[in-house]
Every structure is written in structure tokens, then in C-alpha cells.
MILUM-613216 format. One record per residue (C-alpha): residue number from 1; residue in one letter; x, y, z. Coordinates in steps of 0.001 Angstrom, whole numbers. Each point is the difference from the previous one (the first is absolute). Example, Ala and Ser with C-alpha at 12.3 -4.5 7.8 and 13.67 -1.06 7.14 Angstrom:
<atom num="1" residuo="a" x="12300" y="-4500" z="7800"/>
<atom num="2" residuo="s" x="1370" y="3440" z="-660"/>
//
This chain:
<atom num="1" residuo="x" x="114403" y="75563" z="93388"/>
<atom num="2" residuo="x" x="-1700" y="2507" z="-2319"/>
<atom num="3" residuo="x" x="-2968" y="248" z="2367"/>
<atom num="4" residuo="x" x="2337" y="659" z="2934"/>
<atom num="5" residuo="x" x="1740" y="2779" z="-1899"/>
<atom num="6" residuo="x" x="-3340" y="1562" z="-946"/>
<atom num="7" residuo="x" x="-1282" y="-245" z="3563"/>
<atom num="8" residuo="x" x="3141" y="1670" z="1312"/>
<atom num="9" residuo="x" x="-476" y="2811" z="-2505"/>
<atom num="10" residuo="x" x="-3615" y="607" z="1027"/>
<atom num="11" residuo="x" x="881" y="-66" z="3686"/>
<atom num="12" residuo="x" x="2858" y="2439" z="-613"/>
<atom num="13" residuo="x" x="-2418" y="2396" z="-1683"/>
<atom num="14" residuo="x" x="-2429" y="189" z="2912"/>
<atom num="15" residuo="x" x="2766" y="85" z="2614"/>
<atom num="16" residuo="x" x="1730" y="2858" z="-1795"/>
<atom num="17" residuo="x" x="-3175" y="2040" z="-342"/>
<atom num="18" residuo="x" x="-789" y="-419" z="3713"/>
<atom num="19" residuo="x" x="3536" y="1057" z="953"/>
<atom num="20" residuo="x" x="-151" y="2995" z="-2333"/>
<atom num="21" residuo="x" x="-3409" y="1102" z="1259"/>
<atom num="22" residuo="x" x="1230" y="-331" z="3567"/>
<atom num="23" residuo="x" x="3023" y="2156" z="-765"/>
<atom num="24" residuo="x" x="-2087" y="2678" z="-1734"/>
<atom num="25" residuo="x" x="-2267" y="124" z="3037"/>
<atom num="26" residuo="x" x="2932" y="204" z="2400"/>
<atom num="27" residuo="x" x="1494" y="3028" z="-1771"/>
<atom num="28" residuo="x" x="-3338" y="1796" z="-79"/>
<atom num="29" residuo="x" x="-936" y="-479" z="-3650"/>
<atom num="30" residuo="x" x="-3144" y="-2063" z="611"/>
<atom num="31" residuo="x" x="-2297" y="2770" z="-1244"/>
<atom num="32" residuo="x" x="1875" y="108" z="-3307"/>
<atom num="33" residuo="x" x="-460" y="-3686" z="-798"/>
<atom num="34" residuo="x" x="-2073" y="-927" z="-3040"/>
<atom num="35" residuo="x" x="-514" y="-3314" z="-1731"/>
<atom num="36" residuo="x" x="2082" y="1260" z="-2931"/>
<atom num="37" residuo="x" x="3000" y="294" z="2312"/>
<atom num="38" residuo="x" x="-102" y="-3744" z="665"/>
<atom num="39" residuo="x" x="1544" y="-572" z="-3425"/>
<atom num="40" residuo="x" x="3456" y="1124" z="1063"/>
<atom num="41" residuo="x" x="856" y="-2400" z="2848"/>
<atom num="42" residuo="x" x="-1662" y="-2848" z="-1916"/>
<atom num="43" residuo="x" x="2004" y="799" z="-3123"/>
<atom num="44" residuo="x" x="3189" y="118" z="2084"/>
<atom num="45" residuo="x" x="-787" y="-3413" z="1455"/>
<atom num="46" residuo="x" x="-752" y="-1612" z="-3362"/>
<atom num="47" residuo="x" x="3128" y="1361" z="-1657"/>
<atom num="48" residuo="x" x="2170" y="-896" z="2999"/>
<atom num="49" residuo="x" x="-1255" y="-3551" z="-472"/>
<atom num="50" residuo="x" x="1652" y="-146" z="-3413"/>
<atom num="51" residuo="x" x="-2452" y="1517" z="-2479"/>
<atom num="52" residuo="x" x="1717" y="2463" z="-2372"/>
<atom num="53" residuo="x" x="-1178" y="3485" z="862"/>
<atom num="54" residuo="x" x="-704" y="650" z="-3676"/>
<atom num="55" residuo="x" x="-2718" y="-2663" z="-15"/>
<atom num="56" residuo="x" x="-2107" y="1859" z="2537"/>
<atom num="57" residuo="x" x="-2232" y="2979" z="-749"/>
<atom num="58" residuo="x" x="-1674" y="2097" z="2700"/>
<atom num="59" residuo="x" x="-3466" y="929" z="-1219"/>
<atom num="60" residuo="x" x="-984" y="-388" z="-3610"/>
<atom num="61" residuo="x" x="-3187" y="531" z="-1940"/>
<atom num="62" residuo="x" x="-2203" y="-3053" z="-14"/>
<atom num="63" residuo="x" x="148" y="-1776" z="-3371"/>
<atom num="64" residuo="x" x="-3707" y="-918" z="126"/>
<atom num="65" residuo="x" x="-1855" y="2628" z="2045"/>
<atom num="66" residuo="x" x="-107" y="3605" z="-1171"/>
<atom num="67" residuo="x" x="1473" y="2704" z="2269"/>
<atom num="68" residuo="x" x="975" y="-2525" z="2676"/>
<atom num="69" residuo="x" x="3447" y="-785" z="1350"/>
<atom num="70" residuo="x" x="1734" y="-3019" z="1523"/>
<atom num="71" residuo="x" x="2050" y="576" z="3158"/>
<atom num="72" residuo="x" x="2978" y="-2198" z="-919"/>
<atom num="73" residuo="x" x="774" y="-2343" z="-2899"/>
<atom num="74" residuo="x" x="2824" y="-2422" z="-752"/>
<atom num="75" residuo="x" x="1103" y="-788" z="-3540"/>
<atom num="76" residuo="x" x="1866" y="-2981" z="-1345"/>
<atom num="77" residuo="x" x="3737" y="380" z="569"/>
<atom num="78" residuo="x" x="583" y="-240" z="-3767"/>
<atom num="79" residuo="x" x="-1503" y="3475" z="-419"/>
<atom num="80" residuo="x" x="2719" y="2659" z="107"/>
<atom num="81" residuo="x" x="-2268" y="3044" z="365"/>
<atom num="82" residuo="x" x="-3545" y="-796" z="1177"/>
<atom num="83" residuo="x" x="-1029" y="3647" z="-219"/>
<atom num="84" residuo="x" x="208" y="-282" z="-3786"/>
<atom num="85" residuo="x" x="-2413" y="-2940" z="-173"/>
<atom num="86" residuo="x" x="-3231" y="878" z="-1768"/>
<atom num="87" residuo="x" x="-1825" y="-3144" z="1084"/>
<atom num="88" residuo="x" x="44" y="-2388" z="2937"/>
<atom num="89" residuo="x" x="1222" y="-3166" z="-1731"/>
<atom num="90" residuo="x" x="3136" y="-116" z="2144"/>
<atom num="91" residuo="x" x="-1607" y="1245" z="3200"/>
<atom num="92" residuo="x" x="137" y="-2857" z="2513"/>
<atom num="93" residuo="x" x="-1200" y="1243" z="3387"/>
<atom num="94" residuo="x" x="-2384" y="2678" z="1259"/>
<atom num="95" residuo="x" x="-335" y="1440" z="3521"/>
<atom num="96" residuo="x" x="-2688" y="2214" z="1537"/>
<atom num="97" residuo="x" x="425" y="1521" z="3474"/>
<atom num="98" residuo="x" x="-2364" y="1282" z="2673"/>
<atom num="99" residuo="x" x="336" y="1479" z="3497"/>
<atom num="100" residuo="x" x="-2353" y="-1325" z="2679"/>
<atom num="101" residuo="x" x="-1740" y="2851" z="1826"/>
<atom num="102" residuo="x" x="-3255" y="822" z="1748"/>
<atom num="103" residuo="x" x="-1915" y="521" z="-3267"/>
<atom num="104" residuo="x" x="1171" y="-3399" z="-1286"/>
<atom num="105" residuo="x" x="-2455" y="-1636" z="2383"/>
<atom num="106" residuo="x" x="-3053" y="2051" z="-996"/>
<atom num="107" residuo="x" x="-2233" y="-2489" z="-1793"/>
<atom num="108" residuo="x" x="-1267" y="1414" z="-3283"/>
<atom num="109" residuo="x" x="2147" y="3105" z="401"/>
<atom num="110" residuo="x" x="2341" y="1604" z="-2518"/>
<atom num="111" residuo="x" x="3112" y="-1752" z="1328"/>
<atom num="112" residuo="x" x="-1768" y="-3374" z="31"/>
<atom num="113" residuo="x" x="-773" y="556" z="-3693"/>
<atom num="114" residuo="x" x="3614" y="1010" z="-684"/>
<atom num="115" residuo="x" x="1285" y="-3242" z="1523"/>
<atom num="116" residuo="x" x="-2563" y="-1886" z="-2078"/>
<atom num="117" residuo="x" x="1117" y="1849" z="-3134"/>
<atom num="118" residuo="x" x="3661" y="-930" z="531"/>
<atom num="119" residuo="x" x="-797" y="-3667" z="570"/>
<atom num="120" residuo="x" x="-2418" y="-343" z="-2916"/>
<atom num="121" residuo="x" x="2262" y="1983" z="-2330"/>
<atom num="122" residuo="x" x="2733" y="-2547" z="739"/>
<atom num="123" residuo="x" x="-2436" y="-2862" z="-535"/>
<atom num="124" residuo="x" x="-1006" y="1308" z="-3431"/>
<atom num="125" residuo="x" x="3646" y="452" z="-985"/>
<atom num="126" residuo="x" x="728" y="-3583" z="984"/>
<atom num="127" residuo="x" x="-3099" y="-1234" z="-1821"/>
<atom num="128" residuo="x" x="579" y="1899" z="-3221"/>
<atom num="129" residuo="x" x="3808" y="76" z="-226"/>
<atom num="130" residuo="x" x="1096" y="-2810" z="2356"/>
<atom num="131" residuo="x" x="2274" y="2300" z="2026"/>
<atom num="132" residuo="x" x="1250" y="-776" z="3506"/>
<atom num="133" residuo="x" x="-1875" y="2513" z="2152"/>
<atom num="134" residuo="x" x="530" y="881" z="3661"/>
<atom num="135" residuo="x" x="-1877" y="2078" z="2550"/>
<atom num="136" residuo="x" x="1802" y="1356" z="3068"/>
<atom num="137" residuo="x" x="-1528" y="1888" z="2898"/>
<atom num="138" residuo="x" x="1896" y="1353" z="3006"/>
<atom num="139" residuo="x" x="-537" y="2326" z="2913"/>
<atom num="140" residuo="x" x="420" y="381" z="3715"/>
<atom num="141" residuo="x" x="-538" y="-3256" z="1838"/>
<atom num="142" residuo="x" x="-3182" y="1378" z="1550"/>
<atom num="143" residuo="x" x="-1456" y="1297" z="-3272"/>
<atom num="144" residuo="x" x="878" y="-3176" z="-1901"/>
<atom num="145" residuo="x" x="-1673" y="-2108" z="2667"/>
<atom num="146" residuo="x" x="-3080" y="2153" z="620"/>
<atom num="147" residuo="x" x="-855" y="1357" z="-3425"/>
<atom num="148" residuo="x" x="1306" y="-2618" z="-2427"/>
<atom num="149" residuo="x" x="10" y="-3361" z="1786"/>
<atom num="150" residuo="x" x="-2937" y="1398" z="1964"/>
<atom num="151" residuo="x" x="315" y="-1972" z="3209"/>
<atom num="152" residuo="x" x="-857" y="2858" z="2311"/>
<atom num="153" residuo="x" x="-1585" y="3363" z="-687"/>
<atom num="154" residuo="x" x="433" y="1236" z="3596"/>
<atom num="155" residuo="x" x="2577" y="2746" z="-461"/>
<atom num="156" residuo="x" x="1188" y="2778" z="2281"/>
<atom num="157" residuo="x" x="2548" y="2794" z="-420"/>
<atom num="158" residuo="x" x="3284" y="-13" z="1927"/>
<atom num="159" residuo="x" x="2978" y="2247" z="-793"/>
<atom num="160" residuo="x" x="-1675" y="976" z="-3245"/>
<atom num="161" residuo="x" x="-224" y="-3611" z="-1237"/>
<atom num="162" residuo="x" x="-2831" y="-2499" z="-354"/>
<atom num="163" residuo="x" x="94" y="-2731" z="2663"/>
<atom num="164" residuo="x" x="-2098" y="-3127" z="381"/>
<atom num="165" residuo="x" x="-1537" y="-1499" z="3092"/>
<atom num="166" residuo="x" x="-96" y="-2879" z="537"/>
<atom num="167" residuo="x" x="2462" y="-1453" z="-2517"/>
<atom num="168" residuo="x" x="-2091" y="-3092" z="-630"/>
<atom num="169" residuo="x" x="2674" y="-2508" z="-947"/>
<atom num="170" residuo="x" x="1847" y="-2799" z="1747"/>
<atom num="171" residuo="x" x="3641" y="773" z="719"/>
<atom num="172" residuo="x" x="2342" y="-1879" z="-2296"/>
<atom num="173" residuo="x" x="-2572" y="-741" z="-2667"/>
<atom num="174" residuo="x" x="916" y="823" z="-3587"/>
<atom num="175" residuo="x" x="-3613" y="-254" z="-1178"/>
<atom num="176" residuo="x" x="-2119" y="3116" z="-182"/>
<atom num="177" residuo="x" x="-3677" y="-336" z="933"/>
<atom num="178" residuo="x" x="-1808" y="1992" z="-2691"/>
<atom num="179" residuo="x" x="-3477" y="1333" z="630"/>
<atom num="180" residuo="x" x="-193" y="3043" z="-2247"/>
<atom num="181" residuo="x" x="-1108" y="1067" z="-3440"/>
<atom num="182" residuo="x" x="3045" y="-1525" z="-1715"/>
<atom num="183" residuo="x" x="-306" y="-3425" z="1613"/>
<atom num="184" residuo="x" x="-1698" y="-1471" z="-3075"/>
<atom num="185" residuo="x" x="2580" y="1562" z="-2357"/>
<atom num="186" residuo="x" x="3195" y="-1188" z="1696"/>
<atom num="187" residuo="x" x="1447" y="-2694" z="2212"/>
<atom num="188" residuo="x" x="2384" y="1224" z="2673"/>
<atom num="189" residuo="x" x="2443" y="-2886" z="262"/>
<atom num="190" residuo="x" x="2810" y="-862" z="-2418"/>
<atom num="191" residuo="x" x="-1262" y="-2324" z="-2710"/>
<atom num="192" residuo="x" x="-3631" y="800" z="723"/>
<atom num="193" residuo="x" x="-2173" y="222" z="-3113"/>
<atom num="194" residuo="x" x="-3287" y="1838" z="-353"/>
<atom num="195" residuo="x" x="-2201" y="-140" z="-3102"/>
<atom num="196" residuo="x" x="-2944" y="2337" z="-421"/>
<atom num="197" residuo="x" x="-2256" y="949" z="-2885"/>
<atom num="198" residuo="x" x="-991" y="3649" z="-294"/>
<atom num="199" residuo="x" x="-3101" y="1046" z="-1928"/>
<atom num="200" residuo="x" x="-901" y="3406" z="-1395"/>
<atom num="201" residuo="x" x="-3477" y="-22" z="1518"/>
<atom num="202" residuo="x" x="694" y="2611" z="2691"/>
<atom num="203" residuo="x" x="1134" y="3635" z="-90"/>
<atom num="204" residuo="x" x="3040" y="-814" z="2121"/>
<atom num="205" residuo="x" x="2752" y="-2259" z="-1322"/>
<atom num="206" residuo="x" x="62" y="-1379" z="-3523"/>
<atom num="207" residuo="x" x="-2660" y="2282" z="-1454"/>
<atom num="208" residuo="x" x="1869" y="3087" z="1180"/>
<atom num="209" residuo="x" x="3276" y="-1445" z="-1276"/>
<atom num="210" residuo="x" x="-1366" y="-703" z="-3479"/>
<atom num="211" residuo="x" x="-1506" y="3480" z="-196"/>
<atom num="212" residuo="x" x="3269" y="1727" z="925"/>
<atom num="213" residuo="x" x="2618" y="-2221" z="-1653"/>
<atom num="214" residuo="x" x="-154" y="463" z="-3751"/>
<atom num="215" residuo="x" x="1727" y="-2536" z="-2237"/>
<atom num="216" residuo="x" x="2451" y="1308" z="-2598"/>
<atom num="217" residuo="x" x="-804" y="-2605" z="-2652"/>
<atom num="218" residuo="x" x="-3483" y="-1421" z="352"/>
<atom num="219" residuo="x" x="545" y="-2240" z="-3019"/>
<atom num="220" residuo="x" x="2485" y="-2046" z="2031"/>
<atom num="221" residuo="x" x="-1561" y="178" z="3467"/>
<atom num="222" residuo="x" x="-3509" y="431" z="1345"/>
<atom num="223" residuo="x" x="-1771" y="-250" z="3322"/>
<atom num="224" residuo="x" x="-2423" y="-2721" z="997"/>
<atom num="225" residuo="x" x="-2539" y="166" z="2816"/>
<atom num="226" residuo="x" x="2321" y="-1653" z="2517"/>
<atom num="227" residuo="x" x="3617" y="-878" z="699"/>
<atom num="228" residuo="x" x="1557" y="-2683" z="2189"/>
<atom num="229" residuo="x" x="2905" y="1184" z="2153"/>
<atom num="230" residuo="x" x="2493" y="-2374" z="1598"/>
<atom num="231" residuo="x" x="2353" y="1383" z="2648"/>
<atom num="232" residuo="x" x="2925" y="-1971" z="1446"/>
<atom num="233" residuo="x" x="1792" y="1283" z="3096"/>
<atom num="234" residuo="x" x="3738" y="-35" z="-714"/>
<atom num="235" residuo="x" x="1293" y="1797" z="3101"/>
<atom num="236" residuo="x" x="-1509" y="1735" z="3013"/>
<atom num="237" residuo="x" x="1256" y="1477" z="3256"/>
<atom num="238" residuo="x" x="-616" y="-2514" z="2823"/>
<atom num="239" residuo="x" x="-2519" y="1203" z="2548"/>
<atom num="240" residuo="x" x="442" y="-260" z="3737"/>
<atom num="241" residuo="x" x="3249" y="1996" z="39"/>
<atom num="242" residuo="x" x="-596" y="3100" z="2092"/>
<atom num="243" residuo="x" x="3400" y="1463" z="-816"/>
<atom num="244" residuo="x" x="-1085" y="437" z="-3608"/>
<atom num="245" residuo="x" x="-714" y="3567" z="-1025"/>
<atom num="246" residuo="x" x="-1149" y="-854" z="-3545"/>
<atom num="247" residuo="x" x="-1474" y="-2897" z="-1934"/>
<atom num="248" residuo="x" x="-326" y="-942" z="-3663"/>
<atom num="249" residuo="x" x="-1349" y="-2732" z="-2223"/>
<atom num="250" residuo="x" x="588" y="-1056" z="-3602"/>
<atom num="251" residuo="x" x="-2437" y="-1978" z="-2164"/>
<atom num="252" residuo="x" x="193" y="-1385" z="-3512"/>
<atom num="253" residuo="x" x="-3130" y="969" z="-1927"/>
<atom num="254" residuo="x" x="-1361" y="-2158" z="-2808"/>
<atom num="255" residuo="x" x="-3219" y="-583" z="-1867"/>
<atom num="256" residuo="x" x="-410" y="-3702" z="-786"/>
<atom num="257" residuo="x" x="-892" y="-729" z="-3593"/>
<atom num="258" residuo="x" x="-2895" y="-2241" z="-947"/>
<atom num="259" residuo="x" x="2341" y="-2883" z="-845"/>
<atom num="260" residuo="x" x="1838" y="128" z="3349"/>
//
């Protein structure tokens, strides 16, 4: 029963963000969208599902990494005023958000590194503080498919929007067919698990992360030469639905410990 409730919550989150993005596009606000704006419809969905609004904080300084922020955090319901908390002992859940766009699919590019940073930052937080960490990415159906799932890079412009040709999926299927740069980071079906070890032996990826993410208290936490990242797909927009204007996916991010 608990798993069913959790699954419904995750599905509600991605459905709400797709609806909200579709509405913003319809009223002509597409150019004003930023990943930070995703917090608001997601927060509305989580609180509408029964979480006290006081337990949720939109953007807070990261407790471990200097000068870095978390998009959305959820505290234990026993905490009356989370904004007054000086540590993260009662912080239960962490969310990071991204928008899928053309630059998302540029291998080795700045946006590719930013997606990597979000995922690995969550993995470290799970490893060091055992927090429940989630990564969500959303965008137009075409951008999500072409530049995140990566099934088809053949894109043309129509009415000012990116379009794909051909679509490259079987009608009615709810399984994406990944072929892009994120295909070894994520699975694209609910329940799918991907485990990958990242090493700091290349300029892109972990080396860049460790150079740019400075730890507040190096007596408690320190980097090693590699980290194992486990991603579990909790909810994702089904593919093969041409009436969809937007798509989204949500993954739980963990870093398995040596005794697991």
C-alpha cells in the first residue's frame, strides 16, 4: 500500500509539471520558463497531496557544498519552522530540477556537465547523509525525446518549435528507446535501475565537479577518485502519445555503500 501511495505521488508530480508547462506555453510564457520556476507547481502538488506547507522549503543553501543551493527540500513534519534549522538532521527529501533543451544533448558541453553536477551532488548527499534524493527533468515532448532520452537527433523548426522526424517509437509503447548520452546514466521505464561508476580521470564529469564543488567541512567529508551512482526511475511520461506537448521523468538518486 505504501509503495502504491508513493508511486501515485511521483506520477502526480510529473503529470502536474507537464500540465503546467503546457499551460505556460499556451499563454505565451514559454520564453520566461526557467528550471527554478519548476519548484512552484511541484510544491503545489506535494502539498495538495497532504504534506504540510511548512515542511517544504523552496531553495536553500546546501548543507555540505559551499555556495551551492538545493532546488526544493522537505523536512520532517515535526519541525515547525524549517527555515530556522541550522543543520540538516531533520531534512528528509531533496529535489533537483532541470529543463530539457537543445544544449542538454551536447555531449561534453556546459549543460551536460550541469546535469552531471545535479545527479552527482545528489549521490554524494545520499552517500554522506543518507538523504532521499530525487532528480527531475522536464521539457517539451520533442526536446525531452531528442536531447535527453536521445532517440533521434533529426530536428526541424516548425511554428517556432523543435520538431522530430521520424518519431522513432512504436505507437502504444510506454518504453522509451534511449540512444543518447544519458542512456548509461538512466533507465527510461518505471522501476528501471541503472548503476554507473564515475571516475575523476577526465576533464569532463567528476574531475570538474570536484574542482568546483567545495566541501564546507572537510573533516567530515572528503572526495575519493570515483563514485558509484544508482538511479531508479520512479515516474516518466509514456512515449508514443502524439497529443503530449510536454514530458518529464523523475529518478531516485543514490550512491550504494560498500556494505550494500
